[in-house]
C-alpha positions in Angstrom: 165.3 56.2 -43.1 163.2 59.3 -44.4 164.4 62.2 -46.6 162.8 65.7 -46.6 163.0 68.1 -49.2 162.3 71.8 -49.6 161.5 73.2 -53.0 160.4 76.7 -54.3 157.7 76.7 -56.9 156.3 79.8 -58.7 154.4 80.9 -61.6 152.3 83.8 -63.3 148.9 81.8 -62.8 147.3 78.8 -61.1 143.9 77.2 -61.2 143.2 74.5 -58.4 139.7 73.9 -59.4 137.1 73.5 -56.6 135.0 70.4 -57.5 131.8 71.8 -56.5 132.5 74.8 -59.2 134.0 72.7 -62.0 132.1 74.3 -64.9 132.8 77.9 -64.4 135.9 77.2 -62.7 137.1 78.9 -59.6 140.4 78.2 -57.8 140.9 77.4 -54.2 143.1 79.9 -52.3 145.9 77.7 -52.2 147.3 74.5 -54.0 145.9 71.2 -53.0 148.5 68.5 -52.0 147.4 66.4 -54.7 148.3 69.2 -57.2 151.6 69.7 -55.7 152.1 65.8 -55.5 151.7 65.9 -59.2 154.0 68.6 -59.7 156.8 66.9 -57.9 156.2 63.8 -59.7 156.7 65.5 -63.1 160.3 66.2 -61.6 160.8 62.4 -60.7 158.5 59.5 -60.5 159.1 55.9 -59.7 156.5 53.2 -58.7 158.8 52.3 -55.9 158.1 55.7 -54.2 155.4 57.7 -53.0 155.4 61.4 -52.7 154.0 63.0 -49.5 153.3 66.6 -49.0 154.0 68.0 -45.6 153.7 71.8 -45.5 153.2 74.6 -47.8 154.5 78.1 -47.1 152.4 80.8 -48.9 155.0 83.3 -49.9 153.0 85.8 -52.0 149.8 87.6 -51.4 146.6 85.7 -52.5 145.3 87.4 -55.5 142.5 86.3 -58.1 141.7 87.5 -61.5 138.8 86.5 -63.9 139.8 85.2 -67.4 137.7 83.8 -70.4 139.2 80.3 -71.7 138.4 78.4 -74.5 137.3 74.7 -73.5 135.4 71.9 -75.1 132.3 70.7 -73.9 132.5 67.1 -74.7 134.7 64.4 -73.0 136.6 61.4 -74.7 135.0 58.0 -74.6 137.1 55.3 -72.9 134.9 52.7 -74.1 135.2 54.0 -77.8 138.9 54.1 -77.5 138.9 50.7 -76.2 136.8 49.6 -79.1 139.0 51.2 -81.4 141.9 49.5 -80.2 140.5 45.8 -79.7 138.4 45.9 -82.9 140.5 48.3 -85.2 137.8 50.9 -85.4 138.4 54.3 -86.3 139.8 56.3 -83.4 137.4 58.8 -81.6 138.2 62.5 -81.7 136.8 65.7 -80.5 136.1 68.4 -83.1 137.2 71.5 -81.2 135.5 73.7 -83.9 132.3 72.3 -83.1 132.6 71.6 -79.3 134.4 75.0 -78.5 132.8 76.8 -75.5 134.1 79.7 -73.7 133.9 79.7 -69.8 134.9 82.0 -67.1 137.6 81.0 -64.7 138.6 82.8 -61.4 142.3 82.1 -61.2 145.3 82.7 -59.0 148.0 85.2 -60.2 151.5 85.6 -59.4 151.8 82.5 -57.0 155.1 81.3 -55.1 155.2 78.6 -52.6 157.8 76.9 -50.5 156.9 73.2 -50.4 158.0 70.7 -48.1 157.4 66.9 -48.8 159.1 63.4 -48.2 158.8 60.2 -50.0 157.7 56.8 -48.8 158.8 53.5 -50.4 156.0 51.1 -51.7 156.0 47.5 -52.6 157.0 48.0 -56.2 160.7 48.6 -55.5 163.3 46.4 -57.4 166.4 44.6 -56.2 168.5 47.7 -56.3 166.1 50.4 -55.1 166.5 51.9 -51.7 165.8 55.4 -50.3 169.2 56.8 -50.8 169.3 56.1 -54.5 165.9 57.8 -55.0 166.7 60.8 -52.6 169.9 61.5 -54.8 168.0 61.2 -58.1 165.4 63.7 -57.0 167.9 66.0 -55.4 169.9 66.1 -58.5 167.0 66.7 -60.8 165.6 69.5 -58.6 168.9 71.2 -58.5 169.2 71.1 -62.4 165.8 71.8 -63.2 165.2 68.6 -65.0 161.6 67.2 -65.3 159.9 64.3 -67.1 157.2 66.6 -68.1 156.4 70.6 -67.4 155.0 70.8 -63.8 151.8 72.8 -63.8 149.6 74.6 -61.3 146.0 72.9 -61.7 146.0 73.2 -65.7 148.6 72.5 -68.2 148.2 76.0 -69.4 149.6 77.5 -66.1 153.3 75.8 -65.9 155.0 75.8 -62.6 158.7 76.7 -62.3 160.7 75.1 -59.6 164.2 75.4 -57.7 165.8 74.0 -54.6 164.9 76.6 -51.8 168.1 77.8 -50.0 167.0 81.0 -48.3 166.3 81.8 -44.8 164.3 79.3 -42.6 161.4 79.4 -41.8 161.0 81.7 -44.8 159.1 84.7 -44.7 156.2 85.4 -46.7 153.2 87.7 -47.1 151.2 86.3 -44.4 154.2 85.3 -42.0 152.6 87.5 -39.5 148.9 86.7 -39.9 148.2 84.3 -37.0 145.7 82.3 -38.5 143.3 81.9 -41.7 140.8 79.0 -42.2 140.2 78.1 -45.9 137.6 75.5 -44.9 137.2 71.9 -46.3 139.7 71.4 -49.3 140.4 68.4 -51.6 143.3 66.4 -50.3 143.4 63.6 -52.7 141.4 60.7 -54.3 141.5 57.3 -52.9 142.3 54.7 -55.8 142.3 51.8 -53.2 138.9 50.4 -54.8 139.3 51.1 -58.6 135.4 50.5 -59.2 134.8 53.2 -56.2 137.3 56.0 -56.5 136.5 58.4 -53.6 137.7 62.1 -52.8 139.2 62.7 -49.5 139.1 66.1 -47.7 141.0 67.9 -45.1 140.6 71.1 -43.1 143.0 73.8 -44.4 144.3 76.1 -42.0 147.2 78.7 -42.6 149.1 79.6 -39.4 151.6 82.4 -39.8 151.8 81.7 -43.6 152.0 77.9 -43.2 149.6 75.4 -44.0 150.7 72.1 -42.0 149.1 69.1 -44.1 151.0 66.4 -42.2 149.2 67.4 -39.2 145.5 67.5 -40.7 142.9 65.0 -40.3 141.9 63.4 -43.8 138.2 62.9 -44.0 136.7 60.4 -46.5 
């Protein structure tokens, strides 16, 4: 048995970074499926279930704004951290005063989406786990606004707020009367089946009457 959910997610800003423009960040026009999956998993995650995004309804007009943000130019070293844990060396750290760097970002503003998703059971279920149990927990947490960590739109600086969608169906958004809008190839998710060779997956994002049907799209590896 599968359970479908409809959730409204909104926020003041969003940044779904295009991988080819990651230094001077530029956002996709709409959220990536992996970003939405991560937001849902912030509400409830269990190793026995896997969240699948089906459709995204774009409610507000797609608008961009340019901002400058303080970032760091260095990355934390996994090998140095592993050495600190195993050998007792001093833990590595990034000195933000020395590594600080201002970068421009083209971000989305005033975003609102209605997200349709479902979950699938995985092989990590325990004895008492079943779809009905997971569905009840997820529904209850969405209704109460509970989350394990604050969901966000692309980066943690841009929190995502959520609530159950209880309006008219289908919802009418800014692009409901726009027959088609093609956003081109877009990041779908990362394939972690081979930990030594993690590869990106893409899909052709097309919005029809304000709806991006992800479930009916071909995923390219």
